[in-house]
C-alpha positions as protocol buffer text, in pm:
chain_id: "A"
residue {
  index: 1
  type: MET
  ca { x: -1434 y: -1786 z: 1563 }
}
residue {
  index: 2
  type: GLY
  ca { x: -1793 y: -1898 z: 1550 }
}
residue {
  index: 3
  type: GLY
  ca { x: -1879 y: -2235 z: 1489 }
}
residue {
  index: 4
  type: PHE
  ca { x: -1635 y: -2558 z: 1489 }
}
residue {
  index: 5
  type: GLU
  ca { x: -1432 y: -2451 z: 1174 }
}
residue {
  index: 6
  type: GLY
  ca { x: -1419 y: -2115 z: 1348 }
}
residue {
  index: 7
  type: HIS
  ca { x: -1231 y: -2241 z: 1637 }
}
residue {
  index: 8
  type: LEU
  ca { x: -1032 y: -2508 z: 1451 }
}
residue {
  index: 9
  type: TYR
  ca { x: -881 y: -2301 z: 1215 }
}
residue {
  index: 10
  type: PRO
  ca { x: -743 y: -2015 z: 1432 }
}
residue {
  index: 11
  type: GLY
  ca { x: -636 y: -2277 z: 1701 }
}
residue {
  index: 12
  type: LEU
  ca { x: -431 y: -2467 z: 1452 }
}
residue {
  index: 13
  type: SER
  ca { x: -289 y: -2144 z: 1341 }
}
residue {
  index: 14
  type: LEU
  ca { x: -171 y: -2055 z: 1695 }
}
residue {
  index: 15
  type: PHE
  ca { x: -53 y: -2404 z: 1787 }
}
residue {
  index: 16
  type: PHE
  ca { x: 149 y: -2441 z: 1522 }
}
residue {
  index: 17
  type: TYR
  ca { x: 289 y: -2102 z: 1557 }
}
residue {
  index: 18
  type: GLY
  ca { x: 390 y: -2209 z: 1917 }
}
residue {
  index: 19
  type: LEU
  ca { x: 521 y: -2504 z: 1801 }
}
residue {
  index: 20
  type: TYR
  ca { x: 778 y: -2302 z: 1553 }
}
residue {
  index: 21
  type: HIS
  ca { x: 878 y: -2107 z: 1861 }
}
residue {
  index: 22
  type: ALA
  ca { x: 935 y: -2424 z: 2044 }
}
residue {
  index: 23
  type: ARG
  ca { x: 1162 y: -2546 z: 1765 }
}
residue {
  index: 24
  type: LEU
  ca { x: 1348 y: -2191 z: 1751 }
}
residue {
  index: 25
  type: VAL
  ca { x: 1437 y: -2200 z: 2152 }
}
residue {
  index: 26
  type: SER
  ca { x: 1529 y: -2553 z: 2159 }
}
residue {
  index: 27
  type: ARG
  ca { x: 1786 y: -2502 z: 1875 }
}
residue {
  index: 28
  type: ALA
  ca { x: 1916 y: -2197 z: 2057 }
}
residue {
  index: 29
  type: LEU
  ca { x: 1971 y: -2383 z: 2363 }
}
residue {
  index: 30
  type: ILE
  ca { x: 2152 y: -2672 z: 2209 }
}
residue {
  index: 31
  type: CYS
  ca { x: 2337 y: -2483 z: 1922 }
}
residue {
  index: 32
  type: ASN
  ca { x: 2393 y: -2156 z: 2134 }
}
residue {
  index: 33
  type: TYR
  ca { x: 2231 y: -1941 z: 1845 }
}
residue {
  index: 34
  type: PRO
  ca { x: 2094 y: -1617 z: 1930 }
}
residue {
  index: 35
  type: VAL
  ca { x: 1719 y: -1725 z: 1929 }
}
residue {
  index: 36
  type: GLN
  ca { x: 1610 y: -1434 z: 1734 }
}
residue {
  index: 37
  type: TYR
  ca { x: 1847 y: -1448 z: 1442 }
}
residue {
  index: 38
  type: LEU
  ca { x: 1854 y: -1807 z: 1282 }
}
residue {
  index: 39
  type: PRO
  ca { x: 2155 y: -1862 z: 1073 }
}
residue {
  index: 40
  type: ARG
  ca { x: 2074 y: -1833 z: 697 }
}
residue {
  index: 41
  type: HIS
  ca { x: 2161 y: -2093 z: 465 }
}
residue {
  index: 42
  type: PRO
  ca { x: 2495 y: -2048 z: 279 }
}
residue {
  index: 43
  type: TRP
  ca { x: 2492 y: -1877 z: -60 }
}
residue {
  index: 44
  type: SER
  ca { x: 2455 y: -2107 z: -369 }
}
residue {
  index: 45
  type: LYS
  ca { x: 2466 y: -2008 z: -725 }
}
residue {
  index: 46
  type: GLY
  ca { x: 2158 y: -2233 z: -830 }
}
residue {
  index: 47
  type: LYS
  ca { x: 1853 y: -2041 z: -953 }
}
residue {
  index: 48
  type: TRP
  ca { x: 1700 y: -2132 z: -615 }
}
residue {
  index: 49
  type: ALA
  ca { x: 1974 y: -1939 z: -440 }
}
residue {
  index: 50
  type: ARG
  ca { x: 1762 y: -1660 z: -344 }
}
residue {
  index: 51
  type: LEU
  ca { x: 1455 y: -1857 z: -226 }
}
residue {
  index: 52
  type: GLN
  ca { x: 1710 y: -2018 z: 41 }
}
residue {
  index: 53
  type: GLN
  ca { x: 1769 y: -1691 z: 178 }
}
residue {
  index: 54
  type: ILE
  ca { x: 1400 y: -1599 z: 237 }
}
residue {
  index: 55
  type: TYR
  ca { x: 1223 y: -1628 z: 581 }
}
residue {
  index: 56
  type: TYR
  ca { x: 878 y: -1762 z: 534 }
}
residue {
  index: 57
  type: VAL
  ca { x: 706 y: -1719 z: 861 }
}
residue {
  index: 58
  type: GLY
  ca { x: 558 y: -1387 z: 771 }
}
residue {
  index: 59
  type: LEU
  ca { x: 465 y: -1513 z: 448 }
}
residue {
  index: 60
  type: VAL
  ca { x: 283 y: -1785 z: 634 }
}
residue {
  index: 61
  type: LYS
  ca { x: 108 y: -1539 z: 878 }
}
residue {
  index: 62
  type: ILE
  ca { x: -37 y: -1342 z: 565 }
}
residue {
  index: 63
  type: LEU
  ca { x: -168 y: -1648 z: 409 }
}
residue {
  index: 64
  type: SER
  ca { x: -324 y: -1770 z: 756 }
}
residue {
  index: 65
  type: ALA
  ca { x: -501 y: -1457 z: 770 }
}
residue {
  index: 66
  type: PHE
  ca { x: -644 y: -1450 z: 442 }
}
residue {
  index: 67
  type: ILE
  ca { x: -754 y: -1810 z: 486 }
}
residue {
  index: 68
  type: LEU
  ca { x: -938 y: -1737 z: 825 }
}
residue {
  index: 69
  type: ALA
  ca { x: -1084 y: -1431 z: 710 }
}
residue {
  index: 70
  type: ALA
  ca { x: -1217 y: -1620 z: 393 }
}
residue {
  index: 71
  type: GLN
  ca { x: -1344 y: -1872 z: 608 }
}
residue {
  index: 72
  type: GLU
  ca { x: -1531 y: -1622 z: 829 }
}
residue {
  index: 73
  type: LEU
  ca { x: -1686 y: -1444 z: 525 }
}
residue {
  index: 74
  type: HIS
  ca { x: -1788 y: -1778 z: 391 }
}
residue {
  index: 75
  type: ASN
  ca { x: -2020 y: -1866 z: 670 }
}
residue {
  index: 76
  type: ILE
  ca { x: -2208 y: -1525 z: 679 }
}
residue {
  index: 77
  type: HIS
  ca { x: -2531 y: -1550 z: 491 }
}
residue {
  index: 78
  type: GLY
  ca { x: -2692 y: -1227 z: 381 }
}
residue {
  index: 79
  type: GLN
  ca { x: -2535 y: -881 z: 305 }
}
residue {
  index: 80
  type: PHE
  ca { x: -2236 y: -844 z: 532 }
}
residue {
  index: 81
  type: VAL
  ca { x: -2275 y: -469 z: 663 }
}
residue {
  index: 82
  type: LEU
  ca { x: -2157 y: -308 z: 980 }
}
residue {
  index: 83
  type: ILE
  ca { x: -2479 y: -100 z: 1053 }
}
residue {
  index: 84
  type: SER
  ca { x: -2845 y: -174 z: 941 }
}
residue {
  index: 85
  type: LYS
  ca { x: -3056 y: 89 z: 815 }
}
residue {
  index: 86
  type: ILE
  ca { x: -3398 y: -77 z: 848 }
}
residue {
  index: 87
  type: TYR
  ca { x: -3692 y: 139 z: 955 }
}
residue {
  index: 88
  type: HIS
  ca { x: -3492 y: 440 z: 1028 }
}
residue {
  index: 89
  type: GLN
  ca { x: -3259 y: 257 z: 1289 }
}
residue {
  index: 90
  type: ARG
  ca { x: -2899 y: 241 z: 1320 }
}
residue {
  index: 91
  type: ASN
  ca { x: -2820 y: -109 z: 1466 }
}
residue {
  index: 92
  type: PHE
  ca { x: -2463 y: -258 z: 1441 }
}
residue {
  index: 93
  type: LEU
  ca { x: -2470 y: -590 z: 1276 }
}
residue {
  index: 94
  type: TYR
  ca { x: -2239 y: -941 z: 1305 }
}
residue {
  index: 95
  type: ARG
  ca { x: -2046 y: -793 z: 1586 }
}
residue {
  index: 96
  type: LYS
  ca { x: -1883 y: -1126 z: 1661 }
}
residue {
  index: 97
  type: GLN
  ca { x: -1766 y: -1136 z: 1294 }
}
residue {
  index: 98
  type: TRP
  ca { x: -1634 y: -800 z: 1310 }
}
residue {
  index: 99
  type: GLN
  ca { x: -1427 y: -882 z: 1622 }
}
residue {
  index: 100
  type: HIS
  ca { x: -1310 y: -1211 z: 1416 }
}
residue {
  index: 101
  type: LEU
  ca { x: -1207 y: -991 z: 1128 }
}
residue {
  index: 102
  type: THR
  ca { x: -1014 y: -722 z: 1357 }
}
residue {
  index: 103
  type: LEU
  ca { x: -818 y: -1000 z: 1509 }
}
residue {
  index: 104
  type: TYR
  ca { x: -724 y: -1160 z: 1160 }
}
residue {
  index: 105
  type: MET
  ca { x: -615 y: -808 z: 1041 }
}
residue {
  index: 106
  type: THR
  ca { x: -381 y: -825 z: 1334 }
}
residue {
  index: 107
  type: PHE
  ca { x: -228 y: -1130 z: 1241 }
}
residue {
  index: 108
  type: PHE
  ca { x: -201 y: -985 z: 873 }
}
residue {
  index: 109
  type: LEU
  ca { x: -16 y: -696 z: 964 }
}
residue {
  index: 110
  type: SER
  ca { x: 204 y: -878 z: 1209 }
}
residue {
  index: 111
  type: GLY
  ca { x: 308 y: -1085 z: 902 }
}
residue {
  index: 112
  type: CYS
  ca { x: 359 y: -803 z: 701 }
}
residue {
  index: 113
  type: VAL
  ca { x: 584 y: -648 z: 947 }
}
residue {
  index: 114
  type: ASP
  ca { x: 785 y: -991 z: 971 }
}
residue {
  index: 115
  type: VAL
  ca { x: 824 y: -982 z: 578 }
}
residue {
  index: 116
  type: VAL
  ca { x: 956 y: -632 z: 556 }
}
residue {
  index: 117
  type: SER
  ca { x: 1200 y: -675 z: 860 }
}
residue {
  index: 118
  type: GLN
  ca { x: 1344 y: -1000 z: 763 }
}
residue {
  index: 119
  type: ASN
  ca { x: 1343 y: -995 z: 400 }
}
residue {
  index: 120
  type: LEU
  ca { x: 1333 y: -622 z: 261 }
}
residue {
  index: 121
  type: LEU
  ca { x: 1519 y: -420 z: 516 }
}
residue {
  index: 122
  type: PRO
  ca { x: 1900 y: -412 z: 496 }
}
residue {
  index: 123
  type: GLN
  ca { x: 1916 y: -486 z: 841 }
}
residue {
  index: 124
  type: ARG
  ca { x: 1652 y: -693 z: 1028 }
}
residue {
  index: 125
  type: CYS
  ca { x: 1455 y: -530 z: 1305 }
}
residue {
  index: 126
  type: ALA
  ca { x: 1365 y: -762 z: 1573 }
}
residue {
  index: 127
  type: ALA
  ca { x: 1223 y: -521 z: 1813 }
}
residue {
  index: 128
  type: LEU
  ca { x: 967 y: -387 z: 1520 }
}
residue {
  index: 129
  type: GLU
  ca { x: 848 y: -756 z: 1494 }
}
residue {
  index: 130
  type: GLN
  ca { x: 817 y: -808 z: 1846 }
}
residue {
  index: 131
  type: GLY
  ca { x: 594 y: -467 z: 1893 }
}
residue {
  index: 132
  type: ALA
  ca { x: 379 y: -573 z: 1609 }
}
residue {
  index: 133
  type: GLN
  ca { x: 328 y: -919 z: 1789 }
}
residue {
  index: 134
  type: ALA
  ca { x: 258 y: -757 z: 2104 }
}
residue {
  index: 135
  type: LEU
  ca { x: 0 y: -502 z: 1965 }
}
residue {
  index: 136
  type: GLY
  ca { x: -175 y: -799 z: 1811 }
}
residue {
  index: 137
  type: MET
  ca { x: -182 y: -995 z: 2144 }
}
residue {
  index: 138
  type: CYS
  ca { x: -343 y: -666 z: 2332 }
}
residue {
  index: 139
  type: LEU
  ca { x: -603 y: -637 z: 2071 }
}
residue {
  index: 140
  type: PHE
  ca { x: -685 y: -1019 z: 2102 }
}
residue {
  index: 141
  type: LEU
  ca { x: -730 y: -998 z: 2488 }
}
residue {
  index: 142
  type: PRO
  ca { x: -1012 y: -716 z: 2502 }
}
residue {
  index: 143
  type: LEU
  ca { x: -1148 y: -869 z: 2179 }
}
residue {
  index: 144
  type: MET
  ca { x: -1194 y: -1222 z: 2364 }
}
residue {
  index: 145
  type: VAL
  ca { x: -1316 y: -1034 z: 2685 }
}
residue {
  index: 146
  type: SER
  ca { x: -1606 y: -885 z: 2505 }
}
residue {
  index: 147
  type: HIS
  ca { x: -1683 y: -1215 z: 2333 }
}
residue {
  index: 148
  type: MET
  ca { x: -1772 y: -1394 z: 2632 }
}
residue {
  index: 149
  type: GLN
  ca { x: -2074 y: -1149 z: 2703 }
}
residue {
  index: 150
  type: ASP
  ca { x: -2338 y: -1348 z: 2574 }
}
residue {
  index: 151
  type: SER
  ca { x: -2185 y: -1670 z: 2680 }
}
residue {
  index: 152
  type: GLU
  ca { x: -2289 y: -1895 z: 2999 }
}
residue {
  index: 153
  type: GLY
  ca { x: -2224 y: -2249 z: 3140 }
}
residue {
  index: 154
  type: VAL
  ca { x: -1960 y: -2463 z: 2950 }
}
residue {
  index: 155
  type: GLU
  ca { x: -1907 y: -2196 z: 2675 }
}
residue {
  index: 156
  type: LEU
  ca { x: -1861 y: -1917 z: 2924 }
}
residue {
  index: 157
  type: GLN
  ca { x: -1602 y: -2133 z: 3165 }
}
residue {
  index: 158
  type: SER
  ca { x: -1419 y: -2249 z: 2869 }
}
residue {
  index: 159
  type: HIS
  ca { x: -1371 y: -1894 z: 2708 }
}
residue {
  index: 160
  type: ILE
  ca { x: -1253 y: -1772 z: 3080 }
}
residue {
  index: 161
  type: LEU
  ca { x: -979 y: -2043 z: 3074 }
}
residue {
  index: 162
  type: LEU
  ca { x: -882 y: -1927 z: 2698 }
}
residue {
  index: 163
  type: THR
  ca { x: -868 y: -1585 z: 2810 }
}
residue {
  index: 164
  type: GLN
  ca { x: -671 y: -1645 z: 3092 }
}
residue {
  index: 165
  type: ALA
  ca { x: -392 y: -1805 z: 2892 }
}
residue {
  index: 166
  type: ILE
  ca { x: -422 y: -1516 z: 2632 }
}
residue {
  index: 167
  type: PHE
  ca { x: -350 y: -1273 z: 2934 }
}
residue {
  index: 168
  type: LEU
  ca { x: -34 y: -1478 z: 3031 }
}
residue {
  index: 169
  type: LEU
  ca { x: 47 y: -1445 z: 2686 }
}
residue {
  index: 170
  type: VAL
  ca { x: 21 y: -1092 z: 2653 }
}
residue {
  index: 171
  type: LEU
  ca { x: 215 y: -1029 z: 2974 }
}
residue {
  index: 172
  type: VAL
  ca { x: 488 y: -1250 z: 2828 }
}
residue {
  index: 173
  type: VAL
  ca { x: 508 y: -1084 z: 2471 }
}
residue {
  index: 174
  type: ILE
  ca { x: 513 y: -734 z: 2670 }
}
residue {
  index: 175
  type: ALA
  ca { x: 792 y: -849 z: 2890 }
}
residue {
  index: 176
  type: GLU
  ca { x: 991 y: -975 z: 2583 }
}
residue {
  index: 177
  type: LEU
  ca { x: 1016 y: -596 z: 2461 }
}
residue {
  index: 178
  type: TRP
  ca { x: 1234 y: -512 z: 2724 }
}
residue {
  index: 179
  type: ALA
  ca { x: 1393 y: -844 z: 2740 }
}
residue {
  index: 180
  type: PRO
  ca { x: 1414 y: -1001 z: 2388 }
}
residue {
  index: 181
  type: ASN
  ca { x: 1677 y: -1235 z: 2425 }
}
residue {
  index: 182
  type: ARG
  ca { x: 1583 y: -1393 z: 2748 }
}
residue {
  index: 183
  type: LEU
  ca { x: 1523 y: -1762 z: 2679 }
}
residue {
  index: 184
  type: GLN
  ca { x: 1292 y: -1843 z: 2956 }
}
residue {
  index: 185
  type: LEU
  ca { x: 1038 y: -1567 z: 2788 }
}
residue {
  index: 186
  type: TRP
  ca { x: 1072 y: -1757 z: 2464 }
}
residue {
  index: 187
  type: VAL
  ca { x: 984 y: -2079 z: 2639 }
}
residue {
  index: 188
  type: MET
  ca { x: 701 y: -1914 z: 2807 }
}
residue {
  index: 189
  type: LYS
  ca { x: 583 y: -1765 z: 2468 }
}
residue {
  index: 190
  type: ALA
  ca { x: 592 y: -2125 z: 2293 }
}
residue {
  index: 191
  type: PHE
  ca { x: 409 y: -2275 z: 2582 }
}
residue {
  index: 192
  type: PHE
  ca { x: 126 y: -2025 z: 2600 }
}
residue {
  index: 193
  type: TYR
  ca { x: 64 y: -2019 z: 2214 }
}
residue {
  index: 194
  type: MET
  ca { x: 29 y: -2367 z: 2202 }
}
residue {
  index: 195
  type: MET
  ca { x: -167 y: -2353 z: 2504 }
}
residue {
  index: 196
  type: THR
  ca { x: -401 y: -2096 z: 2349 }
}
residue {
  index: 197
  type: GLY
  ca { x: -420 y: -2288 z: 2004 }
}
residue {
  index: 198
  type: SER
  ca { x: -463 y: -2627 z: 2174 }
}
residue {
  index: 199
  type: TRP
  ca { x: -753 y: -2505 z: 2401 }
}
residue {
  index: 200
  type: LEU
  ca { x: -932 y: -2311 z: 2129 }
}
residue {
  index: 201
  type: ILE
  ca { x: -941 y: -2630 z: 1923 }
}
residue {
  index: 202
  type: GLN
  ca { x: -1076 y: -2827 z: 2243 }
}
residue {
  index: 203
  type: ILE
  ca { x: -1364 y: -2559 z: 2253 }
}
residue {
  index: 204
  type: GLY
  ca { x: -1464 y: -2614 z: 1922 }
}
residue {
  index: 205
  type: PHE
  ca { x: -1500 y: -2983 z: 1975 }
}
residue {
  index: 206
  type: MET
  ca { x: -1675 y: -2918 z: 2342 }
}
residue {
  index: 207
  type: LEU
  ca { x: -1927 y: -2685 z: 2149 }
}
residue {
  index: 208
  type: TYR
  ca { x: -1987 y: -2809 z: 1819 }
}
residue {
  index: 209
  type: LYS
  ca { x: -1857 y: -3188 z: 1765 }
}
residue {
  index: 210
  type: PRO
  ca { x: -1839 y: -3359 z: 2135 }
}
residue {
  index: 211
  type: ILE
  ca { x: -1612 y: -3663 z: 2084 }
}
residue {
  index: 212
  type: SER
  ca { x: -1864 y: -3887 z: 2300 }
}
residue {
  index: 213
  type: GLY
  ca { x: -2168 y: -3724 z: 2071 }
}
residue {
  index: 214
  type: TYR
  ca { x: -2350 y: -3616 z: 2345 }
}
residue {
  index: 215
  type: LYS
  ca { x: -2378 y: -3238 z: 2413 }
}
residue {
  index: 216
  type: TRP
  ca { x: -2232 y: -3074 z: 2704 }
}
residue {
  index: 217
  type: MET
  ca { x: -2518 y: -2927 z: 2923 }
}
residue {
  index: 218
  type: ASP
  ca { x: -2487 y: -2598 z: 3053 }
}
residue {
  index: 219
  type: ASP
  ca { x: -2726 y: -2666 z: 3343 }
}
residue {
  index: 220
  type: ASP
  ca { x: -2507 y: -2950 z: 3480 }
}
residue {
  index: 221
  type: LYS
  ca { x: -2235 y: -2844 z: 3733 }
}
residue {
  index: 222
  type: ASN
  ca { x: -2033 y: -3166 z: 3657 }
}
residue {
  index: 223
  type: ASN
  ca { x: -1992 y: -3059 z: 3277 }
}
residue {
  index: 224
  type: VAL
  ca { x: -1875 y: -2704 z: 3396 }
}
residue {
  index: 225
  type: ILE
  ca { x: -1634 y: -2805 z: 3646 }
}
residue {
  index: 226
  type: PHE
  ca { x: -1498 y: -3089 z: 3427 }
}
residue {
  index: 227
  type: VAL
  ca { x: -1419 y: -2800 z: 3166 }
}
residue {
  index: 228
  type: THR
  ca { x: -1142 y: -2699 z: 3429 }
}
residue {
  index: 229
  type: THR
  ca { x: -1011 y: -3060 z: 3433 }
}
residue {
  index: 230
  type: PHE
  ca { x: -967 y: -3050 z: 3064 }
}
residue {
  index: 231
  type: PHE
  ca { x: -773 y: -2745 z: 3064 }
}
residue {
  index: 232
  type: CYS
  ca { x: -547 y: -2885 z: 3320 }
}
residue {
  index: 233
  type: TRP
  ca { x: -495 y: -3193 z: 3100 }
}
residue {
  index: 234
  type: HIS
  ca { x: -398 y: -2940 z: 2796 }
}
residue {
  index: 235
  type: VAL
  ca { x: -141 y: -2786 z: 3013 }
}
residue {
  index: 236
  type: ALA
  ca { x: 28 y: -3103 z: 3124 }
}
residue {
  index: 237
  type: PHE
  ca { x: -10 y: -3210 z: 2732 }
}
residue {
  index: 238
  type: ILE
  ca { x: 170 y: -2887 z: 2625 }
}
residue {
  index: 239
  type: ALA
  ca { x: 454 y: -2936 z: 2896 }
}
residue {
  index: 240
  type: ILE
  ca { x: 516 y: -3304 z: 2788 }
}
residue {
  index: 241
  type: LEU
  ca { x: 513 y: -3176 z: 2426 }
}
residue {
  index: 242
  type: MET
  ca { x: 778 y: -2926 z: 2490 }
}
residue {
  index: 243
  type: ILE
  ca { x: 969 y: -3154 z: 2652 }
}
residue {
  index: 244
  type: TRP
  ca { x: 941 y: -3392 z: 2372 }
}
residue {
  index: 245
  type: VAL
  ca { x: 1039 y: -3115 z: 2105 }
}
residue {
  index: 246
  type: TYR
  ca { x: 1374 y: -3032 z: 2294 }
}
residue {
  index: 247
  type: GLY
  ca { x: 1441 y: -3408 z: 2292 }
}
residue {
  index: 248
  type: PHE
  ca { x: 1394 y: -3456 z: 1940 }
}
residue {
  index: 249
  type: SER
  ca { x: 1581 y: -3144 z: 1846 }
}
residue {
  index: 250
  type: PHE
  ca { x: 1870 y: -3262 z: 2093 }
}
residue {
  index: 251
  type: LEU
  ca { x: 1887 y: -3586 z: 1899 }
}
residue {
  index: 252
  type: TRP
  ca { x: 1857 y: -3398 z: 1545 }
}
residue {
  index: 253
  type: TYR
  ca { x: 2119 y: -3147 z: 1602 }
}
residue {
  index: 254
  type: CYS
  ca { x: 2364 y: -3357 z: 1791 }
}
residue {
  index: 255
  type: TYR
  ca { x: 2368 y: -3690 z: 1629 }
}
residue {
  index: 256
  type: ILE
  ca { x: 2211 y: -3669 z: 1319 }
}
residue {
  index: 257
  type: CYS
  ca { x: 2279 y: -3327 z: 1158 }
}
């Protein structure tokens, strides 16, 4: 996730995935549906009938993982190798890029599990999907912790706050393995997915394309302190957004549909 695009694209992926979960939980609350099992479209006899029965979330995960990996590889200049062999030395190279690709691999595997469970198995296995999701998040956390080792100032503070959001998300997805149908956990999961994605986008703007046009200074304590203030604003924004999603869903399913 180096550079502006390396923060923007993963952030958008996580944010929209959280927004999708916010829609799911709103629909479940309003229509009294099981949150994990959305109703399928009724069978029709047209040539597109089969496509109406396909769940596309897993396919979108797989596509997002390919796009993120391609973007990461495109920004690498030179030969992309794991270990150098110069002057009889063995040094690991591109450590952050390998971390990013490992993370994207977990997104890809989670998408593959979703596709198999939702579209190929005779009976959907939601526990398998949640297990793959929890595994991906459990890998995301230590990768992010190690990612901060060379950081300082504004970058360090922003990534500490990001790690905090990821840690809370990990707790939620692990708890969901034992209580898969608790709507409270789904609300929290949607919130922390959007929070993680939104803050990741904000980090990209702060470090690489500040909106004010002035670079954030690591030696200025006011800048470091204000990073936390921005994070709190993001928390409030995501909470308001979830209320808006629920309100719009209520109007849609009760008065429009």
